[in-house]
C-alpha positions in Angstrom: -108.8 0.8 155.3 -105.1 0.2 154.5 -104.8 -3.1 152.8 -102.2 -4.4 150.4 -103.9 -6.1 147.4 -102.2 -8.0 144.6 -99.5 -5.4 144.3 -99.6 -2.9 147.1 -102.0 -0.5 148.8 -104.1 1.9 146.7 -106.8 4.4 147.6 -108.6 7.4 146.4 -106.6 10.6 146.9 -107.8 12.7 149.9 -110.4 10.0 150.9 -108.3 7.2 152.2 -105.0 7.9 150.5 -103.9 10.8 152.6 -100.6 12.2 153.8 -101.4 10.9 157.3 -101.9 7.4 156.0 -98.8 7.5 153.9 -96.8 8.5 156.9 -98.5 5.7 158.9 -97.5 3.1 156.4 -93.9 4.5 156.2 -93.6 4.3 160.0 -94.8 0.6 159.8 -92.1 -0.1 157.2 -89.5 1.7 159.3 -90.4 -0.4 162.3 -90.2 -3.6 160.2 -86.7 -2.6 158.8 -85.5 -1.7 162.3 -86.6 -5.0 163.9 -84.8 -6.8 161.1 -81.7 -4.7 161.8 -81.5 -3.6 158.2 -81.4 0.1 158.7 -78.0 0.4 157.2 -79.1 -1.5 154.1 -81.7 1.1 153.6 -84.8 1.8 151.4 -84.9 3.2 147.9 -88.0 5.5 147.3 -89.4 6.5 143.9 -92.5 7.9 142.5 -94.6 8.1 139.3 -96.4 10.9 137.4 -99.6 11.0 139.4 -101.0 13.9 141.4 -98.9 14.6 144.5 -96.7 11.5 144.0 -93.5 13.4 144.5 -94.8 15.0 147.7 -96.0 11.6 149.0 -92.6 10.1 148.3 -90.9 12.9 150.1 -93.1 12.4 153.2 -92.4 8.6 153.1 -88.6 9.2 152.8 -88.6 11.7 155.7 -90.5 9.3 158.0 -88.1 6.5 157.2 -85.0 8.6 157.7 -86.3 10.0 161.0 -86.6 6.4 162.2 -82.9 5.8 161.5 -83.4 4.1 158.1 -80.9 4.9 155.3 -82.9 6.4 152.4 -82.2 7.1 148.8 -84.9 9.3 147.2 -85.5 9.7 143.4 -84.8 13.1 142.0 -87.5 12.7 139.3 -90.4 10.7 138.0 -89.4 7.1 137.3 -91.0 3.8 136.1 -91.5 1.1 138.7 -89.0 -1.3 137.1 -86.3 1.4 137.4 -87.0 1.6 141.1 -86.7 -2.2 141.4 -83.3 -2.1 139.6 -82.1 0.6 142.1 -83.0 -1.8 145.0 -80.7 -4.4 143.5 -78.0 -1.8 142.6 -77.9 -0.4 146.1 -78.2 -3.9 147.7 -81.0 -2.3 149.7 -83.4 -3.9 152.2 -86.3 -2.9 149.9 -87.9 -0.2 147.9 -91.0 2.0 148.1 -92.7 3.1 144.9 -95.5 5.7 145.1 -97.8 4.7 142.3 -101.3 3.4 141.6 -100.1 1.8 138.4 -103.0 1.6 135.9 -105.8 2.8 138.2 -107.9 5.9 137.4 -106.4 9.3 138.1 -108.2 9.8 141.4 -106.1 7.0 142.9 -102.6 6.8 144.2 -100.8 3.9 145.8 -97.8 2.4 147.7 -95.9 -0.5 146.4 -93.2 -2.3 148.4 -90.3 -4.0 146.5 -88.3 -6.7 148.2 -84.5 -6.9 148.4 -84.4 -9.1 145.3 -85.8 -6.3 143.1 -89.3 -7.6 142.6 -92.8 -7.6 144.1 -92.8 -8.5 147.8 -94.0 -12.0 148.4 -97.3 -12.7 150.2 -95.2 -13.6 153.3 -93.4 -10.3 153.3 -96.6 -8.4 152.8 -98.2 -10.3 155.7 -95.3 -9.3 157.9 -95.5 -5.6 156.8 -99.2 -5.6 157.6 -98.5 -6.8 161.2 -96.6 -3.6 161.7 -99.1 -1.4 159.9 -102.3 -2.7 161.5 -101.6 -1.7 165.1 -100.6 1.8 164.0 -103.8 2.1 162.1 -105.9 0.7 165.0 -104.3 3.3 167.4 -106.1 6.2 165.7 -102.9 8.2 166.1 -102.2 11.3 163.9 -98.9 11.0 162.2 -97.6 14.6 161.8 -95.3 15.8 159.1 -91.6 15.4 159.9 -88.7 17.4 158.7 -86.7 16.2 155.7 -83.1 15.5 156.8 -80.6 18.0 155.3 -78.4 15.1 154.3 -81.1 13.2 152.4 -79.4 11.4 149.5 -81.0 11.7 146.0 -80.4 9.6 143.0 -81.0 9.9 139.2 -82.6 6.6 138.0 -82.5 6.9 134.2 -78.9 6.0 133.1 -78.4 3.0 135.4 -81.8 1.5 134.6 -81.4 1.9 130.8 -78.0 0.1 131.0 -79.7 -2.9 132.6 -82.4 -2.9 129.9 -79.8 -2.7 127.1 -78.1 -5.8 128.6 -81.3 -7.8 127.8 -81.5 -6.7 124.2 -79.6 -7.7 121.0 -78.0 -4.5 119.7 -77.3 -5.7 116.2 -80.8 -7.0 115.6 -82.4 -3.8 116.9 -80.0 -1.6 115.0 -81.0 -3.3 111.8 -84.7 -2.5 112.2 -85.9 0.2 109.9 -89.6 0.3 110.5 -91.6 3.1 112.1 -92.5 2.5 115.8 -95.2 4.3 117.8 -94.8 4.0 121.6 -97.7 5.3 123.8 -96.5 6.0 127.4 -100.0 7.1 128.4 -98.8 10.2 130.3 -97.2 7.7 132.7 -93.9 7.3 134.5 -92.0 5.9 131.4 -92.3 9.3 129.7 -89.2 9.9 127.4 -87.6 6.5 128.3 -88.5 4.7 125.0 -87.3 7.7 123.0 -84.0 7.8 124.8 -83.4 4.1 124.6 -84.3 4.0 120.9 -81.5 6.5 120.2 -79.0 3.7 121.2 -80.2 1.7 118.2 -81.0 4.4 115.7 -84.7 3.5 115.9 -87.4 5.7 114.4 -89.8 6.1 117.4 -92.8 8.4 117.8 -93.6 8.7 121.5 -97.2 9.5 122.4 -98.5 11.2 125.5 -95.1 11.9 126.9 -96.2 15.2 128.6 -96.8 15.5 132.3 -100.6 15.2 132.8 -101.8 13.7 136.2 -105.3 13.3 134.7 -103.9 11.0 132.0 -106.0 12.9 129.4 -109.1 11.5 130.9 -108.2 7.9 130.0 -107.1 5.3 132.5 -103.4 4.6 132.0 -103.9 0.9 131.3 -102.7 -0.4 127.9 -105.8 -2.3 126.9 -107.6 -2.0 123.6 -110.3 0.4 124.6 -107.7 2.9 125.9 -105.5 2.9 122.8 -107.5 4.6 120.1 -104.9 7.3 119.7 -102.2 4.7 119.3 -104.1 3.1 116.5 -104.6 6.5 114.8 -101.0 7.4 115.2 -99.9 4.1 113.7 -102.1 4.7 110.7 -100.8 8.3 110.3 -97.1 7.2 110.5 -97.5 3.9 108.6 -96.0 2.2 111.6 -94.8 -1.4 111.7 -95.4 -1.9 115.4 -97.3 -0.1 118.1 -96.5 -0.4 121.8 -97.9 0.9 125.1 -97.1 0.9 128.7 -99.1 1.8 131.8 -99.1 4.5 134.4 -96.0 3.2 136.2 -94.3 1.6 133.2 -94.4 -2.1 134.2 -97.1 -3.4 131.9 -97.0 -3.9 128.1 -99.6 -3.7 125.4 -99.0 -4.0 121.6 -100.6 -3.3 118.3 -100.0 -4.9 114.9 -99.2 -2.9 111.7 -102.8 -3.1 110.6 -104.1 -1.7 113.9 -105.1 -5.0 115.4 -104.6 -5.2 119.2 -102.2 -7.9 120.4 -103.3 -8.8 123.9 -100.9 -9.8 126.8 -101.7 -13.5 126.4 -100.6 -13.4 122.8 -97.5 -11.4 123.7 -96.5 -14.1 126.3 -97.0 -16.8 123.7 -95.0 -15.0 121.0 -92.2 -14.2 123.5 -92.0 -17.9 124.4 -91.6 -18.7 120.7 -88.9 -16.1 120.2 -86.9 -16.8 123.3 -86.8 -20.6 122.6 -86.3 -20.5 118.8 -84.1 -17.4 118.4 -82.4 -16.9 121.8 -82.1 -20.6 122.7 -83.4 -20.0 126.2 -85.2 -22.7 128.3 -87.1 -22.9 131.6 -90.6 -23.1 132.9 -93.7 -21.0 132.1 -95.5 -19.4 135.0 -99.0 -17.9 134.4 -101.8 -16.7 136.6 -105.2 -18.3 136.5 -106.6 -15.7 134.2 -104.1 -16.3 131.3 -105.2 -17.9 128.0 -105.0 -21.6 127.1 -102.9 -20.5 124.2 -99.9 -20.0 126.5 -100.4 -23.6 127.8 -100.4 -24.9 124.2 -97.2 -23.0 123.3 -95.5 -24.3 126.5 -96.5 -27.9 125.6 -95.2 -27.4 122.0 -91.7 -26.6 123.3 -91.8 -29.1 126.2 -91.7 -26.4 128.9 -93.0 -27.1 132.4 -96.1 -25.1 133.2 -96.8 -23.4 136.6 -100.2 -21.8 137.4 -100.5 -19.3 140.2 -103.2 -17.1 141.8 -103.7 -13.6 140.3 -100.9 -11.2 141.3 -97.4 -10.9 140.0 -96.0 -11.4 143.5 -96.9 -15.1 143.1 -94.9 -15.3 139.9 -92.0 -13.4 141.5 -91.9 -16.0 144.3 -91.7 -18.8 141.7 -88.9 -17.0 139.9 -86.9 -17.1 143.1 -87.2 -20.8 143.5 -87.6 -22.3 140.0 -86.0 -22.0 136.6 -88.7 -19.8 135.0 -88.2 -18.7 131.4 -91.2 -16.4 131.5 -94.0 -15.5 133.8 -97.0 -13.5 132.9 -100.4 -12.3 133.9 -103.5 -11.2 132.0 -103.0 -7.5 132.8 -99.8 -7.2 130.8 -97.2 -7.8 133.5 -94.5 -10.1 132.2 -91.2 -11.1 133.7 -88.2 -12.9 132.1 -85.3 -15.0 133.3 -81.8 -13.3 133.3 -83.4 -10.2 134.6 -84.8 -9.0 138.0 -88.0 -10.9 138.9 -90.1 -7.9 137.8 -92.4 -6.7 135.1 -91.0 -4.1 132.7 -93.0 -2.5 129.9 -90.2 -0.6 128.3 -87.8 -3.6 128.2 -90.6 -5.9 126.9 -91.6 -3.3 124.2 -88.0 -3.3 122.8 -87.9 -7.1 123.0 -91.0 -7.2 120.8 -89.3 -4.8 118.3 -86.3 -7.1 118.4 -88.6 -10.1 117.7 -90.3 -8.6 114.6 -86.9 -7.5 113.4 -85.4 -11.0 113.8 -88.3 -12.8 112.0 -88.9 -10.1 109.4 -92.6 -10.4 110.1 -95.3 -8.3 111.8 -96.7 -9.3 115.2 -100.0 -10.2 113.4 -98.3 -12.5 110.9 -96.4 -14.3 113.7 -99.6 -14.6 115.7 -101.7 -15.9 112.8 -99.0 -18.6 112.0 -99.1 -19.7 115.7 -102.8 -20.0 115.9 -103.1 -21.7 112.6 -100.9 -24.4 114.1 -102.2 -24.5 117.8 -105.8 -23.3 117.6 -107.7 -20.0 117.8 -108.3 -18.5 121.2 -110.4 -15.4 121.8 -110.3 -13.7 125.2 -111.9 -10.8 126.9 -112.7 -9.3 130.3 -115.6 -7.3 131.7 -115.4 -5.2 134.9 -118.6 -5.0 136.8 -118.8 -2.3 139.5 -120.4 -3.6 142.6 -120.7 -2.2 146.1 -118.1 -3.8 148.4 -120.8 -5.7 150.3 -122.4 -7.1 147.2 -119.0 -7.9 145.7 -118.1 -9.9 148.8 -121.4 -11.6 149.0 -121.2 -12.8 145.3 -117.7 -14.1 145.7 -118.5 -16.0 148.9 -121.5 -17.6 147.3 -119.5 -18.7 144.2 -116.6 -20.1 146.2 -118.8 -21.8 148.8 -121.1 -23.3 146.3 -119.8 -23.0 142.7 -122.4 -23.1 139.9 -123.0 -26.4 138.3 -124.4 -24.9 135.1 -123.5 -21.8 133.1 -125.1 -20.7 129.9 -127.2 -23.9 129.9 -123.9 -25.8 129.7 -122.6 -28.2 132.4 -119.6 -27.0 134.4 -117.0 -29.7 133.9 -114.6 -28.5 136.6 -113.9 -25.4 138.6 -110.9 -23.8 140.4 -111.7 -21.7 143.5 -108.1 -21.1 144.6 -108.4 -17.4 143.6 -112.0 -16.4 142.7 -114.0 -18.9 140.8 -112.9 -20.3 137.4 -115.5 -22.5 135.6 -114.4 -24.8 132.8 -117.2 -25.7 130.2 -116.9 -28.0 127.3 -116.0 -25.3 124.7 -114.9 -22.3 126.9 -114.1 -21.1 130.4 -115.3 -18.1 132.5 -113.9 -16.8 135.7 -115.1 -14.4 138.4 -112.7 -12.6 140.7 -113.0 -9.6 143.0 -110.6 -6.8 142.5 -108.3 -6.3 145.5 -108.1 -2.5 145.1 -111.5 -1.4 143.6 -115.2 -2.1 144.1 -115.2 -4.3 141.0 -115.8 -7.9 140.1 -113.8 -8.9 137.0 -115.3 -11.5 134.7 -112.8 -13.2 132.4 -113.7 -15.6 129.5 -112.1 -17.4 126.6 -113.6 -19.3 123.7 -112.7 -20.5 120.2 -114.9 -18.1 118.4 -115.7 -14.4 119.0 -119.4 -15.2 119.0 -119.1 -17.8 121.7 -116.8 -15.5 123.7 -119.5 -12.7 123.7 -122.2 -15.2 124.7 -120.3 -16.5 127.7 -119.2 -13.1 128.9 -122.9 -11.8 128.7 -124.0 -14.9 130.7 -121.3 -14.2 133.2 -122.3 -10.6 133.6 -126.0 -11.6 134.0 -125.1 -14.1 136.6 -122.9 -11.7 138.6 -125.7 -9.0 138.5 -128.1 -11.6 139.9 
């Protein structure tokens, strides 16, 4: 039941995500820290804006402290990247973030951040699960424990925002006079963009910055179908750029002045251009299997080494520890940069995009059109097919054991089954991958025209449904 997917353990509140299970996982982490003799280094604990997140965090902190682990507990809602920065600032053994990120409101979750201030590597997660699994198998009840009277609390905001400012060019941002709309989607980044914007005199309208654990009935994921209110607000305010971040503030979405959605692949490509041309930065480009071919083309243009990883930012984080990585990104909007912690950060990236349009004096759409006129047009989309777990597992086993040779009456030229099943056709690609946290099979595709993209997605859906 308790399994860490691409970025932590998530479950439905009161079904499998219970106080008992949170205490169970916390005890497993406490045992892990004790065996590594890192109790004095301690653990930083934070939480997002979901239902009961503050209470789950307090339970986790109490269990850790009662097992002799030094604990710092957040005194307020905070974005995940702010938690990651605190891990670095305190030189802690790790961090716990109570969050289910972009998942629907009925979910909550548990992320573990490593001492380097980023997603725990697959090796660390495997170690943690060795401690958690026996506790789960025991069937024990893990009762509530008392919060120590000397529990140390911390305020995350000021320290985190100072780190973000260190990544940004003050003069370029201060010179930007356009209107900005930033949708925090009722998530953990509430009020952070507004406060940061004051440092540069920016004119920012912040949407959905009220506490609402139901997220207004919309999943807090900054993808186009969830950003209708951002588009309306941009039109109302005649905004130059629109930005959005997810439930725990680590993903980025963007919208052009004309209301056109700029997807994460395009954001990665544009950031490569900006960091190389305007900042003079260099290094490799790391992308997960689901990222657009456009990113590869941009990397080739600037002579940057390309790395491809399985889905999950933890794989990019691992690369950023061992290689000179300029930028690493995933399809879901998680992007990390060099000269920062190896972590995604929707607030920091949003302000970097503002800086970029200010530096070029062009909208995101203008910059993107120029890029694709030069490198080719790429259209990308994803469909999520809800399948019962048994059917999901059966489909993916069949596809990886015996990948299709034909798709949409087109021959499959090659395939990659390192994480799901990615099929390359002559004029497009389509990929099937099971979600690690939900009863869902995700179908990704990319083609050179919108019509061809729709065709291959429909064929993929039909194939998955059987």
